N, C-alpha and C positions, 0 to 999 in steps of 0.2 A: 503493500500500499505505499501511497504518496503520504509524506509526513508533511502536516502544516507548517509553511517557514513563516518564518518571523524574518527574515533575510530584507534589509530594503533593497530597492530596485537600482541599479548600478546609476551611477550620477552620469553628468551629460560628458563631463570630462573623461571620465572611466571609459565611457561608450566611445569615444573620439579616440583615446590611446588603444582601446580592443580594435577598431575600424582600422587602424595606422597599423597597428602588430598583422593584420589580417592582411594586409596590403602586402607588406613585407614577408607573409608567410613564416612570422616567428612568434605568435600567440603560443603562451603558455594552456595547458590544460588546466589549469586552474581559472583561468580568467573564461577561457571556453566553457565550462562547466556553470561557470556563473552568469556567464551570457544567456545560455541558452534554457537556463532554471529560473532566473528573476528579470532579465532583459525585455522589453518592448520591442518584437520587429519593427515596428514603425520608425524607432529612433534611429536604428542600427542601418536601416535603407536610406534614410536621410541624410545623415552623415556619411554615408557611402557614396551618395550621389554628391554631394557637397565634395566630398574628396576627390573624384571623379573628375568632376568640374576643373576644381585646381589644378588637377595634374595636368590634363588638357589644355588650359590656358598656360600653365608653365612651359611645358614644350612646344607652342604653339609661338611665345613671347621667345623664347632660345633660339628658333627657326630662324624668326623673323629676324632679331639682332645679329646670328651669324649672315645670313643673305646679305642684310645693310651694308655688314662691313665687307665680305667676299665682292660685292659686284660694284666697291669704290672703286 
């Protein structure tokens, strides 16, 4: 049987760290269990989408800078 839980849901900072660790593939099993036991999927989806968007914007910016330097 599932035991009633009195542990709080992960904070926004913990969710952000978990998503970043998942991006890098270095998520600890302790945090993985916490995320899947007590976290809300919507928080992870939103933070994940923001992370992907920031990653894409960073890559586009770096490519534009490199191309502007190379084409001078």
